[in-house]
N, CA, C and O atoms as a GROMACS GRO file, in nm:
protein
  380
    1MET      N    1   1.432   1.065   0.339
    1MET     CA    2   1.343   0.972   0.273
    1MET      C    3   1.304   0.862   0.372
    1MET      O    4   1.384   0.819   0.455
    2ILE      N    5   1.179   0.818   0.360
    2ILE     CA    6   1.132   0.706   0.441
    2ILE      C    7   1.075   0.598   0.350
    2ILE      O    8   1.040   0.624   0.234
    3LYS      N    9   1.067   0.478   0.403
    3LYS     CA   10   1.000   0.368   0.334
    3LYS      C   11   0.886   0.322   0.423
    3LYS      O   12   0.902   0.306   0.544
    4VAL      N   13   0.772   0.300   0.360
    4VAL     CA   14   0.654   0.252   0.430
    4VAL      C   15   0.627   0.110   0.380
    4VAL      O   16   0.611   0.087   0.261
    5ILE      N   17   0.624   0.017   0.475
    5ILE     CA   18   0.601  -0.124   0.444
    5ILE      C   19   0.458  -0.158   0.486
    5ILE      O   20   0.420  -0.144   0.602
    6ILE      N   21   0.379  -0.203   0.389
    6ILE     CA   22   0.239  -0.238   0.415
    6ILE      C   23   0.221  -0.386   0.384
    6ILE      O   24   0.251  -0.432   0.274
    7GLU      N   25   0.170  -0.459   0.483
    7GLU     CA   26   0.143  -0.601   0.462
    7GLU      C   27  -0.008  -0.622   0.458
    7GLU      O   28  -0.082  -0.569   0.540
    8ARG      N   29  -0.051  -0.702   0.361
    8ARG     CA   30  -0.194  -0.731   0.346
    8ARG      C   31  -0.214  -0.880   0.320
    8ARG      O   32  -0.132  -0.946   0.257
    9ARG      N   33  -0.328  -0.930   0.370
    9ARG     CA   34  -0.368  -1.069   0.344
    9ARG      C   35  -0.503  -1.065   0.274
    9ARG      O   36  -0.600  -1.009   0.326
   10ILE      N   37  -0.509  -1.126   0.157
   10ILE     CA   38  -0.626  -1.118   0.070
   10ILE      C   39  -0.712  -1.244   0.088
   10ILE      O   40  -0.661  -1.354   0.109
   11MET      N   41  -0.842  -1.225   0.080
   11MET     CA   42  -0.933  -1.339   0.085
   11MET      C   43  -0.905  -1.431  -0.032
   11MET      O   44  -0.888  -1.385  -0.145
   12PRO      N   45  -0.899  -1.562  -0.006
   12PRO     CA   46  -0.873  -1.658  -0.115
   12PRO      C   47  -0.974  -1.640  -0.229
   12PRO      O   48  -1.095  -1.626  -0.206
   13GLY      N   49  -0.922  -1.642  -0.351
   13GLY     CA   50  -1.006  -1.630  -0.468
   13GLY      C   51  -1.028  -1.486  -0.514
   13GLY      O   52  -1.083  -1.464  -0.622
   14LEU      N   53  -0.987  -1.389  -0.433
   14LEU     CA   54  -1.008  -1.248  -0.469
   14LEU      C   55  -0.878  -1.177  -0.507
   14LEU      O   56  -0.872  -1.054  -0.511
   15GLU      N   57  -0.774  -1.255  -0.535
   15GLU     CA   58  -0.644  -1.196  -0.566
   15GLU      C   59  -0.649  -1.108  -0.692
   15GLU      O   60  -0.590  -1.000  -0.693
   16ALA      N   61  -0.718  -1.152  -0.795
   16ALA     CA   62  -0.724  -1.072  -0.919
   16ALA      C   63  -0.798  -0.941  -0.896
   16ALA      O   64  -0.756  -0.836  -0.946
   17GLU      N   65  -0.906  -0.947  -0.822
   17GLU     CA   66  -0.980  -0.824  -0.791
   17GLU      C   67  -0.895  -0.730  -0.706
   17GLU      O   68  -0.896  -0.608  -0.725
   18TYR      N   69  -0.820  -0.788  -0.612
   18TYR     CA   70  -0.730  -0.707  -0.529
   18TYR      C   71  -0.625  -0.638  -0.617
   18TYR      O   72  -0.598  -0.520  -0.599
   19GLU      N   73  -0.567  -0.712  -0.711
   19GLU     CA   74  -0.463  -0.654  -0.796
   19GLU      C   75  -0.514  -0.532  -0.871
   19GLU      O   76  -0.443  -0.432  -0.882
   20LEU      N   77  -0.635  -0.538  -0.921
   20LEU     CA   78  -0.693  -0.423  -0.991
   20LEU      C   79  -0.708  -0.304  -0.896
   20LEU      O   80  -0.673  -0.191  -0.931
   21ALA      N   81  -0.761  -0.329  -0.777
   21ALA     CA   82  -0.781  -0.221  -0.680
   21ALA      C   83  -0.648  -0.164  -0.633
   21ALA      O   84  -0.635  -0.042  -0.616
   22ALA      N   85  -0.550  -0.249  -0.610
   22ALA     CA   86  -0.418  -0.204  -0.563
   22ALA      C   87  -0.346  -0.123  -0.670
   22ALA      O   88  -0.281  -0.023  -0.640
   23ARG      N   89  -0.359  -0.166  -0.796
   23ARG     CA   90  -0.297  -0.089  -0.905
   23ARG      C   91  -0.359   0.049  -0.916
   23ARG      O   92  -0.289   0.147  -0.942
   24GLU      N   93  -0.489   0.057  -0.898
   24GLU     CA   94  -0.557   0.187  -0.904
   24GLU      C   95  -0.508   0.277  -0.790
   24GLU      O   96  -0.485   0.396  -0.810
   25ALA      N   97  -0.493   0.221  -0.671
   25ALA     CA   98  -0.443   0.298  -0.557
   25ALA      C   99  -0.300   0.348  -0.585
   25ALA      O  100  -0.267   0.462  -0.553
   26MET      N  101  -0.217   0.262  -0.644
   26MET     CA  102  -0.081   0.302  -0.676
   26MET      C  103  -0.082   0.411  -0.783
   26MET      O  104  -0.004   0.505  -0.777
   27ARG      N  105  -0.171   0.399  -0.881
   27ARG     CA  106  -0.180   0.501  -0.986
   27ARG      C  107  -0.217   0.637  -0.926
   27ARG      O  108  -0.162   0.740  -0.965
   28ILE      N  109  -0.310   0.635  -0.832
   28ILE     CA  110  -0.351   0.760  -0.766
   28ILE      C  111  -0.234   0.820  -0.689
   28ILE      O  112  -0.213   0.941  -0.691
   29SER      N  113  -0.158   0.735  -0.619
   29SER     CA  114  -0.049   0.786  -0.537
   29SER      C  115   0.064   0.847  -0.620
   29SER      O  116   0.142   0.927  -0.569
   30LEU      N  117   0.072   0.809  -0.747
   30LEU     CA  118   0.178   0.865  -0.833
   30LEU      C  119   0.169   1.017  -0.843
   30LEU      O  120   0.271   1.084  -0.862
   31GLY      N  121   0.051   1.072  -0.831
   31GLY     CA  122   0.034   1.216  -0.841
   31GLY      C  123   0.043   1.289  -0.708
   31GLY      O  124   0.024   1.410  -0.703
   32ILE      N  125   0.071   1.217  -0.601
   32ILE     CA  126   0.076   1.278  -0.468
   32ILE      C  127   0.213   1.338  -0.442
   32ILE      O  128   0.316   1.274  -0.464
   33ARG      N  129   0.213   1.461  -0.394
   33ARG     CA  130   0.339   1.529  -0.362
   33ARG      C  131   0.414   1.451  -0.254
   33ARG      O  132   0.357   1.419  -0.149
   34GLY      N  133   0.538   1.422  -0.278
   34GLY     CA  134   0.621   1.352  -0.181
   34GLY      C  135   0.633   1.203  -0.205
   34GLY      O  136   0.716   1.137  -0.143
   35PHE      N  137   0.550   1.148  -0.295
   35PHE     CA  138   0.559   1.006  -0.328
   35PHE      C  139   0.673   0.986  -0.426
   35PHE      O  140   0.678   1.053  -0.528
   36ILE      N  141   0.764   0.895  -0.396
   36ILE     CA  142   0.879   0.871  -0.482
   36ILE      C  143   0.859   0.747  -0.568
   36ILE      O  144   0.892   0.748  -0.687
   37GLY      N  145   0.806   0.641  -0.511
   37GLY     CA  146   0.785   0.518  -0.587
   37GLY      C  147   0.747   0.404  -0.496
   37GLY      O  148   0.738   0.419  -0.374
   38GLY      N  149   0.724   0.289  -0.557
   38GLY     CA  150   0.687   0.175  -0.476
   38GLY      C  151   0.686   0.047  -0.556
   38GLY      O  152   0.694   0.048  -0.679
   39GLU      N  153   0.677  -0.064  -0.485
   39GLU     CA  154   0.668  -0.194  -0.548
   39GLU      C  155   0.582  -0.285  -0.462
   39GLU      O  156   0.567  -0.264  -0.342
   40THR      N  157   0.525  -0.385  -0.526
   40THR     CA  158   0.443  -0.483  -0.456
   40THR      C  159   0.505  -0.620  -0.476
   40THR      O  160   0.545  -0.656  -0.587
   41LEU      N  161   0.514  -0.695  -0.369
   41LEU     CA  162   0.569  -0.830  -0.373
   41LEU      C  163   0.463  -0.929  -0.329
   41LEU      O  164   0.380  -0.899  -0.244
   42VAL      N  165   0.467  -1.049  -0.389
   42VAL     CA  166   0.379  -1.159  -0.350
   42VAL      C  167   0.466  -1.260  -0.277
   42VAL      O  168   0.572  -1.300  -0.327
   43ARG      N  169   0.421  -1.302  -0.160
   43ARG     CA  170   0.498  -1.399  -0.082
   43ARG      C  171   0.503  -1.534  -0.154
   43ARG      O  172   0.399  -1.585  -0.196
   44LEU      N  173   0.621  -1.590  -0.166
   44LEU     CA  174   0.637  -1.719  -0.232
   44LEU      C  175   0.551  -1.825  -0.164
   44LEU      O  176   0.557  -1.842  -0.042
   45GLY      N  177   0.472  -1.895  -0.243
   45GLY     CA  178   0.389  -2.002  -0.191
   45GLY      C  179   0.264  -1.956  -0.119
   45GLY      O  180   0.189  -2.038  -0.067
   46HIS      N  181   0.240  -1.825  -0.115
   46HIS     CA  182   0.124  -1.769  -0.046
   46HIS      C  183   0.066  -1.656  -0.131
   46HIS      O  184   0.095  -1.539  -0.106
   47THR      N  185  -0.014  -1.690  -0.229
   47THR     CA  186  -0.066  -1.588  -0.322
   47THR      C  187  -0.162  -1.491  -0.254
   47THR      O  188  -0.201  -1.391  -0.314
   48ASP      N  189  -0.200  -1.520  -0.131
   48ASP     CA  190  -0.290  -1.430  -0.058
   48ASP      C  191  -0.214  -1.324   0.021
   48ASP      O  192  -0.277  -1.239   0.085
   49ARG      N  193  -0.083  -1.326   0.017
   49ARG     CA  194  -0.002  -1.230   0.094
   49ARG      C  195   0.064  -1.130   0.002
   49ARG      O  196   0.123  -1.165  -0.100
   50ARG      N  197   0.053  -1.002   0.040
   50ARG     CA  198   0.117  -0.894  -0.036
   50ARG      C  199   0.200  -0.808   0.057
   50ARG      O  200   0.162  -0.783   0.172
   51LEU      N  201   0.313  -0.763   0.007
   51LEU     CA  202   0.399  -0.670   0.078
   51LEU      C  203   0.422  -0.553  -0.016
   51LEU      O  204   0.476  -0.570  -0.126
   52MET      N  205   0.382  -0.436   0.028
   52MET     CA  206   0.404  -0.315  -0.052
   52MET      C  207   0.514  -0.234   0.015
   52MET      O  208   0.512  -0.211   0.136
   53ILE      N  209   0.609  -0.192  -0.064
   53ILE     CA  210   0.718  -0.109  -0.015
   53ILE      C  211   0.710   0.022  -0.093
   53ILE      O  212   0.733   0.026  -0.214
   54THR      N  213   0.677   0.129  -0.022
   54THR     CA  214   0.666   0.260  -0.088
   54THR      C  215   0.771   0.354  -0.032
   54THR      O  216   0.809   0.346   0.085
   55LYS      N  217   0.817   0.445  -0.117
   55LYS     CA  218   0.917   0.545  -0.076
   55LYS      C  219   0.851   0.682  -0.077
   55LYS      O  220   0.778   0.718  -0.170
   56TRP      N  221   0.878   0.759   0.028
   56TRP     CA  222   0.822   0.892   0.044
   56TRP      C  223   0.933   0.990   0.078
   56TRP      O  224   1.032   0.954   0.141
   57ARG      N  225   0.914   1.113   0.037
   57ARG     CA  226   1.012   1.218   0.064
   57ARG      C  227   1.037   1.230   0.214
   57ARG      O  228   1.152   1.239   0.258
   58ASP      N  229   0.929   1.229   0.291
   58ASP     CA  230   0.941   1.241   0.436
   58ASP      C  231   0.813   1.192   0.503
   58ASP      O  232   0.715   1.160   0.435
   59LEU      N  233   0.814   1.186   0.635
   59LEU     CA  234   0.699   1.137   0.711
   59LEU      C  235   0.576   1.224   0.690
   59LEU      O  236   0.464   1.174   0.686
   60ARG      N  237   0.597   1.352   0.676
   60ARG     CA  238   0.484   1.443   0.654
   60ARG      C  239   0.408   1.408   0.526
   60ARG      O  240   0.285   1.406   0.525
   61ALA      N  241   0.482   1.381   0.418
   61ALA     CA  242   0.418   1.345   0.291
   61ALA      C  243   0.336   1.217   0.307
   61ALA      O  244   0.223   1.209   0.259
   62TRP      N  245   0.392   1.117   0.375
   62TRP     CA  246   0.318   0.993   0.398
   62TRP      C  247   0.192   1.018   0.482
   62TRP      O  248   0.085   0.968   0.448
   63LYS      N  249   0.205   1.094   0.586
   63LYS     CA  250   0.090   1.121   0.673
   63LYS      C  251  -0.021   1.194   0.597
   63LYS      O  252  -0.139   1.167   0.618
   64GLU      N  253   0.016   1.287   0.510
   64GLU     CA  254  -0.083   1.358   0.430
   64GLU      C  255  -0.157   1.260   0.338
   64GLU      O  256  -0.279   1.267   0.325
   65TRP      N  257  -0.082   1.170   0.275
   65TRP     CA  258  -0.144   1.069   0.188
   65TRP      C  259  -0.232   0.974   0.271
   65TRP      O  260  -0.345   0.944   0.232
   66HIS      N  261  -0.180   0.928   0.383
   66HIS     CA  262  -0.253   0.832   0.466
   66HIS      C  263  -0.387   0.889   0.512
   66HIS      O  264  -0.484   0.814   0.524
   67ALA      N  265  -0.393   1.018   0.539
   67ALA     CA  266  -0.514   1.082   0.588
   67ALA      C  267  -0.602   1.140   0.477
   67ALA      O  268  -0.707   1.197   0.504
   68SER      N  269  -0.559   1.126   0.352
   68SER     CA  270  -0.628   1.192   0.241
   68SER      C  271  -0.757   1.120   0.200
   68SER      O  272  -0.775   1.001   0.223
   69GLU      N  273  -0.845   1.200   0.139
   69GLU     CA  274  -0.969   1.145   0.082
   69GLU      C  275  -0.937   1.049  -0.033
   69GLU      O  276  -1.007   0.950  -0.053
   70ALA      N  277  -0.831   1.078  -0.108
   70ALA     CA  278  -0.794   0.993  -0.221
   70ALA      C  279  -0.758   0.853  -0.173
   70ALA      O  280  -0.801   0.754  -0.233
   71ARG      N  281  -0.681   0.843  -0.066
   71ARG     CA  282  -0.646   0.711  -0.012
   71ARG      C  283  -0.769   0.644   0.048
   71ARG      O  284  -0.789   0.524   0.029
   72ALA      N  285  -0.850   0.719   0.119
   72ALA     CA  286  -0.972   0.662   0.178
   72ALA      C  287  -1.060   0.602   0.070
   72ALA      O  288  -1.118   0.494   0.088
   73SER      N  289  -1.071   0.671  -0.042
   73SER     CA  290  -1.152   0.623  -0.153
   73SER      C  291  -1.092   0.494  -0.211
   73SER      O  292  -1.164   0.397  -0.236
   74ALA      N  293  -0.962   0.493  -0.231
   74ALA     CA  294  -0.896   0.374  -0.285
   74ALA      C  295  -0.910   0.256  -0.188
   74ALA      O  296  -0.929   0.143  -0.231
   75MET      N  297  -0.901   0.284  -0.060
   75MET     CA  298  -0.910   0.177   0.040
   75MET      C  299  -1.051   0.119   0.050
   75MET      O  300  -1.067   0.005   0.094
   76GLN      N  301  -1.152   0.194   0.009
   76GLN     CA  302  -1.288   0.140   0.008
   76GLN      C  303  -1.300   0.020  -0.085
   76GLN      O  304  -1.384  -0.068  -0.064
   77ARG      N  305  -1.218   0.016  -0.188
   77ARG     CA  306  -1.217  -0.099  -0.280
   77ARG      C  307  -1.130  -0.211  -0.227
   77ARG      O  308  -1.156  -0.328  -0.255
   78ILE      N  309  -1.026  -0.177  -0.152
   78ILE     CA  310  -0.929  -0.277  -0.106
   78ILE      C  311  -0.974  -0.347   0.023
   78ILE      O  312  -0.966  -0.469   0.032
   79LEU      N  313  -1.020  -0.271   0.120
   79LEU     CA  314  -1.052  -0.328   0.252
   79LEU      C  315  -1.147  -0.448   0.248
   79LEU      O  316  -1.123  -0.544   0.321
   80PRO      N  317  -1.253  -0.446   0.168
   80PRO     CA  318  -1.343  -0.563   0.168
   80PRO      C  319  -1.277  -0.691   0.115
   80PRO      O  320  -1.331  -0.800   0.132
   81LEU      N  321  -1.162  -0.678   0.051
   81LEU     CA  322  -1.093  -0.792  -0.007
   81LEU      C  323  -0.992  -0.855   0.088
   81LEU      O  324  -0.932  -0.958   0.057
   82LEU      N  325  -0.973  -0.793   0.204
   82LEU     CA  326  -0.873  -0.840   0.301
   82LEU      C  327  -0.936  -0.926   0.409
   82LEU      O  328  -1.052  -0.908   0.445
   83THR      N  329  -0.857  -1.020   0.460
   83THR     CA  330  -0.905  -1.107   0.568
   83THR      C  331  -0.877  -1.048   0.705
   83THR      O  332  -0.933  -1.092   0.805
   84GLU      N  333  -0.790  -0.947   0.710
   84GLU     CA  334  -0.754  -0.882   0.836
   84GLU      C  335  -0.704  -0.741   0.805
   84GLU      O  336  -0.679  -0.706   0.690
   85ASP      N  337  -0.689  -0.662   0.908
   85ASP     CA  338  -0.638  -0.526   0.888
   85ASP      C  339  -0.497  -0.529   0.834
   85ASP      O  340  -0.417  -0.616   0.870
   86GLU      N  341  -0.466  -0.434   0.747
   86GLU     CA  342  -0.330  -0.423   0.698
   86GLU      C  343  -0.239  -0.377   0.811
   86GLU      O  344  -0.284  -0.312   0.906
   87THR      N  345  -0.112  -0.411   0.801
   87THR     CA  346  -0.015  -0.360   0.897
   87THR      C  347   0.076  -0.263   0.823
   87THR      O  348   0.113  -0.285   0.708
   88ILE      N  349   0.112  -0.156   0.892
   88ILE     CA  350   0.195  -0.052   0.832
   88ILE      C  351   0.314  -0.028   0.924
   88ILE      O  352   0.299  -0.007   1.044
   89GLN      N  353   0.433  -0.031   0.864
   89GLN     CA  354   0.556  -0.001   0.938
   89GLN      C  355   0.633   0.104   0.859
   89GLN      O  356   0.635   0.101   0.736
   90ILE      N  357   0.696   0.195   0.930
   90ILE     CA  358   0.767   0.306   0.865
   90ILE      C  359   0.915   0.297   0.904
   90ILE      O  360   0.950   0.284   1.021
   91TYR      N  361   1.000   0.305   0.804
   91TYR     CA  362   1.145   0.296   0.824
   91TYR      C  363   1.215   0.418   0.765
   91TYR      O  364   1.168   0.479   0.669
   92GLU      N  365   1.327   0.451   0.825
   92GLU     CA  366   1.414   0.555   0.770
   92GLU      C  367   1.554   0.497   0.758
   92GLU      O  368   1.584   0.392   0.815
   93ALA      N  369   1.638   0.564   0.682
   93ALA     CA  370   1.773   0.516   0.662
   93ALA      C  371   1.850   0.512   0.795
   93ALA      O  372   1.836   0.601   0.878
   94GLY      N  373   1.930   0.408   0.813
   94GLY     CA  374   2.015   0.400   0.932
   94GLY      C  375   2.134   0.492   0.919
   94GLY      O  376   2.171   0.533   0.809
   95TYR      N  377   2.192   0.524   1.030
   95TYR     CA  378   2.305   0.620   1.026
   95TYR      C  379   2.433   0.557   1.062
   95TYR      O  380   2.537   0.623   1.064
   0.00000   0.00000   0.00000
């Protein structure tokens, strides 16, 4: 299992619109093979900052989702709401 950490910064005043788009993207990912679950966190004192932590069966499942038309479509709604590119980090369990 891997965890994918995605950080995003939202344009001020567009947080509600972002939440709708992000929820739709999460809803779509629920049907993707290899997706286990995820959560979204809002940084304390910074309503424009989001941290998404998603769990995937393996790196292959994440890469398939990341390159998919479904994600590209969902990101078309999210990207215009961001002030900068999202950052993505991938972690696996320590041994």
